[in-house]
N, C-alpha and C positions, 0 to 999 in steps of 0.2 A: 504495498500500500504506499502512496505516497505519503513523501514526509511534510509536503506542504500544501496550504486550504489556495481557495481561489485567487485569493490576493498576494500569493507568494510568499505567504508566511507559514512559520512553521504549526504542523497541525499535529503532532504526534511524535513521542521520543521514539529514540533506535539507538542503542550501544550496541558497535561489533569490537569484539574482542575486549582486551585487557582495561578496567581502568586505575590509574590511568594510563593514556597510549604512550607510545614512544615520543610523540612529539610535546605531550605535555609532560612527559619527564623530563625532557631538557628543561624546558620551563621552570618547572619545580626544581630539578639541580641547582640551577641558575641561581633563582630565588632565595635558595638555602644559602649557597655559597656567599652572597651580597646583604642579604637583607636581616633585619631584627629577628632574633629568638622570638622575640614578642608576638611573630605573627600567627594567627589562626586560624581561618578557614582551609587555608591551602593543606591543613594537615587532617584535615577530617573529609575533606571536600577538593580531593587530589587533579584538579582538571585546570589548565591553562584556556580562558575562552578567548574565542576568536570572533565570536558577534551573536548576538539577542534581537529579540523579538517578542512581545507581548508577554506570556507565560514560561516565555522557551529561551534557550540559549544553546549553543554550539560549541564544543570546544574544537584546538586546533587540529585533533583527529580525525574531526569529523561526526563527533557524536551529537546526537540531541537531546537535550534533558527538559522533563518540567522544570519550572524552578519554581520549588516554594517556602524559596527562602526570599525571593525579592528584595537584594541589598538588604538583609536583614528590617523590609519594613519599609524600607525607604521608596520603593519604585511602585506607592499603590496603583498605578494604572497601566504597571508593568512596564517591560522594556521598549524604549524608543517611542511612546505615542506619538501617533504624527503631529497631532495637532499642538502637543507641549515639545514637539522640534522644532516646528514653526514658530511658536513664540519664541524658543531662545535663538534662532537662529536669525529671527529679525530684531531681536533685542541685543544681539552681540553687533550687528551692525551700527547699533546707535550710541549704547554706550554701557561698559559692563561692570564697574566697580565707584562706588559712589558714598562709600564714609555713611554719614548719616544725614547726607544732603536730602531735599527732597527731589523727590523727580516721580515722573506721570507712572513707572512699572510700581513704585516702592508706593505712590499713592493707589495705585489699582490693588495692590496686592493686601496692604493694611484696609481697606475697604472690604476686600474678598475676605479676610480674614476675621473681623469683625462682623461682617453679616453672618456670617455661620455660628455665633454665639447665640445661645436663648436672648431673647429681646428683653427681659430686667437686666440682665447681665452686662448685656452689649451696651446702654448708653451710661454705664459706670465705668468703662473698661479702658485704661492706659497701653501702650503694648511699648515694650522695649526690645529693640534687634541688639541680639549677645554676640560674642563668636559663634562662628559656624557650626558647630558640633549641640547635642543634648546635656553635653553635660557641661558647657561652656553656660547653657541656659537654668541647670540645678543652680549652678554655683552664682549667676546673677540672682535668681530668685533667693536663697537663703542669706545670700549679701542686704539684699534690699529688707527684706524681714528683720534681719538684725539691725538694720539702720533705723527703719520707722519704730518698730519697739524699742531700740534701746538696749534689750536682751540679747544672748550670749547663747544661749543650750539650745537644740533641737533633737526632738523626739521622731523616730522613726522607726521599719518595721523589721522584723526577722523575714528573712525571704527576701524582701527590696532589693532593686538594682537601680541606681541613679549613678552610674558612670564609672571609670579607672582615673580620673583626676582628682587632685589631693580630697578636694572635697565632696565630690561624687563618691568617691572610695570610703570616706571615713561615714556617709551615712548609707552605704549599701549593707547588705549583710555579711554577702561571703567575705570570711575570715582568711580565706587563702590569699586572697588580693592586697591584703592589709599587714599580713605578718613578717614578709621582707623589708615593708617599710616605717620604720621606726620614726615616733614624735609627729603622729596623726594630727589631723585637726581635732580638737578637745570639745567634750563637752555634747555629744552627741547619746542619746539613749537611746535603746532598743528596746521593742514592746513587740506581744506574739500578734501574729497577722492572722488573719481569721480564714485559717488552712482547714475547714469544716473535715475534709479526708483525710487528712492528717494531724488533729489535733494538738497544735504547741503546748497544750496545757494538759494534754495526756488525757482526756477526758473521753468517754465515749459519745458517739455524735447524738443520739437521742436523750443524755442529761447534758445538752450545752444551751446555755441562755445568752449565747455570745458571751461566754465570761470572758474571752480575751479584752474585748473593750471595755467589759467591768474591770479590770487589774488595770487597764488607762486611765480610767474615770476616776477610782480608787487613790492612786497616785499621785496624779496631778491635785486633786483636792486634798490631800492626804499631809496640813503642814510637817509633819514628819515622814513623808513617803520619800525622800532624798533626792527629789527629783526638782530643780528650780522650775518656774516658770518661764518655758520656753520661748525663743521667739516663731519657732516655726512648727508646725508639724509637716513632714514631707510623706507622702503616700502614693500607690500606685493603686487604680480602679480594678487593675489585672496586673498582678505578678508575671511580665515576662519571662526573663531571665530564671526568673524563680521557677518556673515552671508550669506556666500558664495556670495561675491561678486566681481567679475571677473571688475579687471580697463579699461577701455577704451584707447583705441589704443593709439588716439592722447596724451592722458593723460601722457601717461608711455613714448612714444618719445620726447613728449616737456619737460617732466622731467630729461629725459636723457640726452638734447640738454643744458639745463639750466643748471645742475649741470656741465657737463663739458666745457660749458663757464664759470662758475665761480671758476672752480676746487673744487670742492666739492665731493668728494667720493658718489655713490652713493651704496647704500647696500639694497641687494635685499635679502627679507627673506626668503628662500624657504625651513622653515623648514617642513609645512606642504603641497606643492604644488612640491615639488620636488622627484627625485626618481622616474618619470613618473606618477606621479599622475594625472594630467593636458593633457597628451598624450604625451608630450617632454618628457627629463627628467628633464629638469628644465622649467619651466612655463614662463619665460624673454625669450626664443625662441623664443616665438607666437610673439611676441612684437617688434623681429629686431633688439634688443638694446643687449650690453655686460656691465654689472654693472662693477662697482671695488671690489666690495664685495659680496658673495655670502655667506649665512649663512644655512647650511643642517645638519640635525640630522635625528629624526621620523624612517624613513623606511631605512635608510642607510645600516642597515644590514637586512634589510628584513624579520627578524624573533624575532623582539624584544632584541635583545642584545645592550645595549646602546652606541651609538659612537655618537660625534658630531663634525663638523667641519667648517672651514671658507676657502672659496678657496679665493683669492686675487691677485690681479693687482703685478706684482711683485717692483712695485716702491715704495709700502705699506710699502714694508719689511723691516722696521727700526728699530724692538724690538733689546733690549740687550738680549745677552744669558740670559735666567730666567725671562725674563719678563712679561712673562704668563705663569703659568702653570698649573698642575691639576696631582691627582694622578692617578687617572682612566681614563686618556687621551690615556692608551694603554692598549686595551679591546682586547685582542687577537684573542677571540670567535666573537666579532662585526668584524673583520675585515676578517678572515676567510669567515662569511657568508655573510660580503657583497660583496667581489669578487666572490664568487659564484651565488650571486643575480643578478650581471650585468650579469654574464653566463648564465642563466636563461632568464634572459631579453631579448637579444639577439637570443638566441636560439630559443624560443618559441614566438618572437614576441610577447612581452606583451605588448608594446606602440599600436602596430597595435589591438591588443583585448579592450588597455581602449579605442580606439578612434572608433572602430564597439559595443562596447558595451553601449559608452555616446551616440550616436545614436540610438540606440535601448531604451536606458533611456526617450531620448529625443523626442521620438516618443510617448512611452507608460504613461511616464506623461503629454503628449499634453493634454490628457484628462482632466486632472486639470485645463489648464489655461481658459475653458470657464465658472470655478467655481467662485460664488460670493464669497465664500470664500477663496479663495486662491490671493494674492496680485499677486506674481510672481512664477515662474517657471525658475531656472535658475543654470548654471554650466560648469563648462568645465570636460573634461575628464571623471574621475568618481570620482568628487566633484561637489555635487548636493546640493542645496539648496530649499526647498519650501516654500515660506512665507505665514503664514495664516493672517487673518484678523478675528474679530469676527461679524462685519458688514460691508460693502464696505469702506475700506481707515482706518480703525480703526484697527490697529494690538492689540492683547491680547495673552501672555505667557499662559495663562490658557487652549483656546484650543489647544495650539499647547503639552501643557503637558498631555493632554487628548488625543492626538494620539497619542504622544509618549508609553505611557500607554499601551493601547487597541493595538497599535501593537505590541507588546513587548507578550501581550496575546494570540497573531494571528499568536507569531513566527518569529517575525522581531526585531531586534535591531537597533534604531538607536538613534541619538542624537540630542541636540536642539542647535541654535546659534541664532546670531544677537540680533539686541537691545530687551531687556525683553523675549529674547529667544521664538521669534514668528517663527525661521525660523527650518526648520523639516531638518535637514541636513545627506545624506547619503555620507558613505567614504567605499567603499566595496574594498576587496581585488582586487589587478587588473588584477589577472587571472579569476575574477570571470565569471563563465560558462552564455551561453544567458539562458540557464535556470532558474539557482537560480536568475539573475534580473529579468527574468519575473515573477518569484512566487513572489519574494519583492516585485516588483511593483503594483500586483495585491491584494496584503494583502493592500499595504499603501492608493491605491485609494480608496479602499473598506472602511476602518479606516476613513480618512477623511470625504468622504460622509456620514457616519453614525455619528459621533463625532459630526458634524457641527453643532454648537449653536440651529440651528431651528428644530432638531431630536427631538423628545420626550423621545427618549432613552438615551439619554447621559450619565445620573445619574446611569443608570442600566450598563453600560457598565463596569467601570472601578473598581474594588474593592477597598474596603479604604485601604488595607495594601500594595497596590500597588505603594501608594507615598511616602513621606520622612517616615522613620521609628524612628525619633527623632527631 
């Protein structure tokens, strides 16, 4: 069958021979010799990419893969969306870098972003353009809250991820990243997150009354609780890197009530969940709350042009001129693409497609819910995770790694996350088609069943060179 559709775009995956193929091996070897040991994705997705279109990428060996990583959620409209490409090309010939000067492209982008907020929030929101990454925006959000409140402590949550910069790392739950770096940012206090399938307080699901938020409520209200009134509380509505763990509704609403009562700014990190990923423009909308600060980045341009912003209540707008700057906060190409991306999302009912494809994934992956090697299948919108175990109740990342490697050999790119990397994660483009979702789910279900620990063929499935190369 042809790999191309009627428009000449990729239509299905096709992998021939080993992964990585010989040309990819050459690129990977040169990369290993020349680049930092901190590189991540080539160790588990060992291909060198030649080109991409929509939901597909083709490597330098001619293999075609369904891309359900999509630049870690950056490519919300898939690779090289033609409308976004035209917007970028047009802007490139006009003006590309503008610091924080006003321009037509920046003005249109700002208007587009504000237009996607709930009406009441939109009217009192200010926008600050940060450095180009989500970690830069997290840093700006915490810095703003500390400046506005005059306080210095921050509350974050176990399992959360907010970047690997110095501040982002400090408010991230993952201990491994912090261990080699002495003298981290002080004053960060971690509390349990509402991971009800694996209760952080060790309680049975049927005995839970959202005890995790009760613990935080008591701690912050207790004058002998040991935690000073913080400058901010930072939280994800769905913990992405933490294993696709949606926050409990009661947890979020009580958190909002608590922070409002204590006059503590609530910072919602929407770096991965924003721009439609969960089926609403921002995930917090599904919880019926309004945060004080929204952190956004990743998919803002829709095409991988870097841009990061914080949107915040105007009462927090206390910065003096020049208090928080950044040379690359004026990416006009990102602004042009981002404004066009919002137009496409509305024109093509992309959010409706997210909800429809989410229901499709839920139905298809429902076949795994009775599998003894699957602890849980969970997700919101087009952000899904399959938590694996190597024996009932005992998660082991090696099994998930085999699934990821074998899925790649079958033509599907997926990511891993969660504690010990036991969660197979799906982050497809938001405009992915039903046919592509069906193909991806078929591959994944089959691979999980064949890679299960009880299968005699496990060691034959994944060639040695498909794992880390150094």
